[in-house]
N, C-alpha and C positions, 0 to 999 in steps of 0.2 A: 818374094817380090822380085820382079825382073830388075836387072841392073841397068844402069845408064852407061852409055859410052862417055867416058870422061872427055874425050876430044869433041864429041858431038854436043855435049852440054855446054862446054866452055866457049865454043865458037871461036871468035876472034882472039880471045884471051889465050886460048891454047896455042895459037900460032905465034904468040909473042915470045921474045927471048926469055928463057927461064931465069928466075932470080936466084942467085947463088945463096947457099946456106952460110951461116956464120962459120968462121974458121974453128971455133969451139962451140959446142952445142949450148944454147942458152938455157938458163932456168926459165920456168914458166909459172907465174903466179896469176891465177884467175880468181878475181874477187867479184862476188855477185851478191848484191843485197836482195831483199825479199819485199816486193811491192813498192817500188819507187819510180815515179814518173819523171821523164824529161818535162820541164827544165829545172828540176828541183836539186840544184847544186849551185854553189857560189860562182863557179866558172861560167854558168849560163845566165848570171845576173839575178838569181833569186835573192830577194832582199830580206826574207824572213828566216833564213837559216845560214849557218856558217859551216863550210865543208873544206877546211884548209888542206886535208890530206888528198881528197879528190882533186882539188884545185892544183895541188903540187904535181900530181901525175899529169894533169892536163897541161900545165905550164912547162913541164920538163919533157913532154912528149907531144902527142897529137890529141886534140879535142875534136870529137865527132859530133855533128849536129843531126845526122840522119842514121842513128842506130836503131834497128827495129827487131823485135822478137819474131820468131816464126809463129808463135801463138801466145796470147796473153793469159796463160794459165800455167801454174807452177811446173807440174810434172812434165808435160810435153815440151815446154819451153826449155827446161834444163836438159831433157833428152835430145833436143835439137842441137844444143851446144856440144854435148858429148859425142854425138854421132856425125855431126856435120851434114845432117839431112833434114829436109822439111818435115815438120811434125806429123803430117798425114802419112808419111812413109814408115812410121814407127810401130805399126800394128797396135797391140794393146797399150803401148806407151804413148799413143796419140791423145790420151785423155788422163785425167787425174784418177787416183785411187783404184788402179788396176794392178798389173804385174809388169815386171821387165820381161820382154819376150825372149831375150837371148838371140844369139846368132847375128848380131849387128855389130860391125866394127866400131870400137870406141877409141878416141885419141888417147885416153888414159891407159888403156890396155896396150896399145901399140907403143907408147912411150915407155911403159914399164918393160915390155919385151926388148926394147932397145937399150936398156940399162938405166933408165931414169928412176929416181927415187920418187914414188908417187904416193899421195895421201890427200886427205881432206879433213876439214873440221866444220861443225855446224850442220847445215842442210846441204846434202849432196843431191843425188837424183831422188825425187819424191814429190808428193806423197804417193807411195805405192810399195808393192812387195817385190823386191829384187831377188830374194832368196830362192823363190820357186824356180828360177832359171838355172840354179846350181852354182851361181857365182859365189866365190869365197868372201867378197866384199861388195860394198855399194859400187855402182858404175863409176862414181867419182873417184874411187880408190879406197885403200884401207883407211879407217878412221883413226885420227890422232887422239891423244889423250883428251878427255873431256874435263878440262879445268873450269871451275866456276868462279865468277866474280860476285861481289855484292855492290853493284852500282846503285846510284840514287834511283828510286822508283821501281815500279814493277815492269819487267821486260818479258818478252816472249821467251827468251832463252837464258840471259845472264851468263852466257858462255864466255870464257876468256879465250877468244879466238887467237889473239896474238900470243898468249902463253902456249896454246896448243901448237901454233906454228913453230915456236921456239923448240918445243919438244920434238916435233917432226924433224927439224933441222939437226938436232942433236943425235938423231937416230940414223942420219944419212951415212951410208957406207963410203968411206974414202972421200974422193972429190967428185962423186957422181953428180950429174945435173939433177935438179929436182923439178917436179911438176906438182903443184899444190893448188887445191881448190878451197878457197876461203868462202864458205857458204854462210854469210850472215843471215840471221833470221829476222833482223830488223830492216825496215819498219813495219813488218807484218803486224796485224792486229792480234791481241787487243792492246790498246794504249791505256796507261793509267790516266784517268780523267783529270785534266788540269795540270799535268806534269810540265807541259810547255810553259804555261804562265808562271808556275812556281819557279822555273829556272830562267826567268827573264824575258820570255817571249811576250811581246806586246801585240794584243789582238789587232790594233790599228795598222800594224805592219804586215799582216797576213795578206797574201795575194790569193783571192778566191777565184778559182776557174769559173768561167761563165756558165758552165752546166750545173753549178750548185747555187743554192740560195745564199745570199750574203747576209748571214745572221750571226749573232754571237756564238751560237752552238756550233755552227760550221767552222767559224774562225778558230774557236777553241780546239776543235777536232784536228784541224790542220796544224795548229801550233803543237799539239801532242805528237802528231806525225813528224813534224820537223825536229822535235827533240830526239825522237828515235833515230832519225837520220844522222844527227850530230853525234849521238852516242856511238853509232857504228863507225862514223868517220874517225873518232878518236882511237878506236881499235885499229883502223886502217893505218893511222899515223904511227902507232906502236909497231905495226908489222913492217912498215917502210923503214923505221929506225933500226929494227933488228937486221934487216938486209944491209943497211948502210954500215952498221957496226961490224958486220962480218965481211965487209968488202964485196958483197954479192949484188948490190943494188944495180949497178950499171950493166951487169951481164944477164939481167933478168927481164924477160918480157912480162910486163905487168898490164893486165887488162882489168879495168874497173867498170862495172855495169850493174844492171838489175834484171830480175827474171821476168817481170811484168809490171804493169802500172799500179798506181796507188789504190789501196783497198777502199775506194769511195764509189758511189754510184756513177755510172757512165764512164768508168775508167777500167779497172781490172776486169778481166773476162769479157771485154768487148773488143771490137776492131777499130775503135776510135783512137785518136792520137794519144790520149792520156792513158790508154791501156797498152799500146803497142810501141810507142816511141820511148827509148831509154836513154838515160845518161850513159856516156861512153867516152872513156879516155884510155889511151895506150901509151906506155913508156917503155923504151928499150934504149938506154943511153949509148950503148956500144954502137948502135946502127941507125937509130931514128933521130932525125934532126928535131930539136926541141922547139917549142913555141909555135907549132903549126896548128891550123884549124882546117879540118877536112869537111867538105860538103858531099863527098861520095856517100851513096846509100850502102849501108852495111846491114846484113842479116846475121842473126845468131848462128846460122848454119856455116858462116864463114870462119868462125874461130878455129874449129878443129883442123881444117886444111892449112890454116895459117901456122898453127903450132907444129904440125907435122913437117911442113916445108921448111920452117925455121930450124927444125932439128935434123934436117937432111934426110927425112924419111919419105917414102912414096905415099901418095894420097890414094886411098882405096877408091875404086870406081863407083862404089855406092854413094859416096859423098857428093851431094848436090851443091854444097857451098863452094866458094871461090876464095883462094888465099888472098889475104889482105897485104901481103908483103909488097906488091908493087905500089900500093898507096903509102904504106908505112915508110918504105925506104926512099920514097921520092923526096925531093927538096921543096916541092910545091905546097902551097896552101890552096884552098878552094876545091874545085872539082879536078881530081887527078886522073881518074879513068872515066872516059866519056860513057862507057857502057854501064857504069854504076849509077844509073839515073832512076831506079825504081826498086821496090821490094814487093814480095808477095807474102801474105800471111793469112791466118784464118783461125778457126776454132771448130772443134767437134762437140765436146762436152766439158764443162768446167766442174760442176759439183754433182755427184750422183745423188739422186733423191729429190732433186729440184723439180722433176717431172715424173709422171708415172712410167713404170717399167724401165727406169734408168735412161730415158731419152735425153738427148742433148739439144743443142741449138746450133746446127752447122752453118758456118760462114766461110767465105773466101773473099779476099780483098787484095787490091793493088794500090800502092801509094807512090806517087811521084812528087816532085818538088811543088807542083801546083794543085794536085788533086788527090783525093782519097775516094776510091770507089769500092763499095761493099755489096756483095751478093748475100742476101739472107736466104738460105736454101730451104728453110721451113718457116716462111713468114706467118703461117697460121698459128705457130706456137708462140708462147710467151717467152721473150728472150732472157728474162731473169728468173724464170720459174713460175709454176702454176699457182702457188699459194701466196696471196698477198699478205703484207704485214712487215713490221720492221725487224723482228728477231733480235731485239736488244732490250734488256741484257741477253747475253747469248746462252739462254737456258734450253735451247732447242738446237741440235746439231745441224738441222736444215733450215728451219724457220721460214718466214715469209721471204719471197723473192730470193731463194737460196743461192743464186749465182752472184749475189751482191753481198759482200761481207757486212755483218751487223756493226753499227757504230752510231755516234750522235748525228753525223751528217745524213745517214740513211733514215734514222728515226725522225729527223727534222723534216725531211721531204715527205715521209709518210704522214706525220701528224699535221702538216700544214699543206697537204696536197691541194686543198681548195684555194689556198693563197698563191700557190706556185703551180698551176695546172700544166703549163707548158714544160717546166723543168721536170715535174713528176712524170709526165708522159714520155719525155726524152729519156728518162732513166729507166722506167719500168714498163712502159707501154709497148704494144705490138709495133713492129717495124715493117716497112714495105719490102718487097722482094729486092729492090735496088735502091741504094743510097749513093749520092755523089756530093762531095763537098769541095769547095774551092778553099784550100787550107790556108792560103796566105791571108785572105780577107776574113776567113772564118776559122780561127785556130781552135775553137772549141767544138767544131763539127756539129753545128746546130741547124744550119739552113740547107736542107736537102734540095739539090738542084736536079735530081733525076727526073726525067720526063720533060724538062724544060727544052723547047725546040732549039734554043740558043746553044745548048750543050749536047745536042744529039751526036755531033761528030766526036766529041770527047768521050762520050759513053761508048760509041762504037770502037774507037781506037783503043781505049783502055780495056774494053771487053775482049778484043782480039789478043791483046798482049797477055791478059790474064789467062785466057784459054790456051794460048800457046805454051805458057810456062807450066800450067797444071798438066797439060798433056805430055810435055817433055819430061817432067819429073814424076809422071805416072801417079798422080793423085787418084786414089780409088774412086772418088766421086766424079772424076773426069774421064774415067776409063771403064765405066759400066760395072764397077765393083763396090758400089756404095753399101751393099749389104754386109760387107766385112765390118764396117763400123757398127751397124745395127746389131750384129751378133755379139760384138764385144760389149756393147751397152747392156744387152740382155744378160750376159754372163756376170757383169759387175754392176748391178742396179743400185747398190747401196754403199754407203760409206763403210769402210772396213772390210770389204769383200776380198 
């Protein structure tokens, strides 16, 4: 893949004075949950869950309101973090259940080569096969001990993440700085039905997004999701306490976020806000002024160059992300960098087997403070998959509408589709080639304004910005190489390929 000129991509930022690295190299703790949407954390005002550990990081650091994934699908989203590159530049790793292609610089490898103690627990890069690239470990680093807990209820993992982090620290050579990836598997499905209510969640307190039917089944499903977030947050609290006990808390850059949105219809694996907009808080007490709220737009591709610059290392030219240090080290709240006023993201394929021959549902989108514009590049296809049905219980690895995870909310929409025809269509129906949403007035992205003469100029301006970014970052679909994606899909048409 052709490389970008770092100076040409960064434009005005490249000409700004460089931000100096810390006098001593900071530790880096990257904390990523699995399938959690903005605004589902206490710091954002969510009433139906408690996240004191996330809220502490936000209170003692910077809380971001516009953190977005490069794509709302696990494997390429995590790959964009590790590489600092837009998901569509990652070849086979641009979609789930393929292989790690190799030959792409990773911040974890670069930090390890610079003397960092590197490791991970839980879910690193995946789902996919990284071994075929010849790597000795997952792209997130060597795996730490896999200790198990017996928490209340049935969880996806039951991993003692904090215990594994403690074991990782015990293996650190001397006073080497560390880089650790805490890959929580919660709140990924499946949830134990009713576990939220059994642990004190009141269904009347649940805030149901406007794209889902407000029924007891859906409220109960969200309550179970909230319980899983709270369980993960308790592990995060233990992790912070370990750092504090060791005197390492203040010299550690702590990033807490999620890999894509909640596993509910019209969220995960879509380009809508509940699929792409993430909780995000960053703490670094040595250098970051606490108690700030940032409105700058942040993409997941920005983390890798941030970590490298903070460690005093050069940023590879391939990385399309921009370091967040100017935002983090500022004393301002609100919008710190004027140029951080939008992000670009999209999707190629979420779940293999949802459509014949491994085909996906390609999208590209741009999000600003006021608008979300989505291009559906194959509008003739079914966005959630070709086979209808709820796939719940999960006795079929693909099931109906395979790009939407099975669960009570999905089953409710399917079973009551005649009662909620508009919500059913919004979740599972075909989509037009162009979608445009005024996000301030329409936070659930339900009123498509594309084609409205009153918004023609907005469409034109956003389209030009999106085209310019995709061209500059050499998206294969913008540079006449879309066939590269088709070949990958044909090579990996099924789960487990």
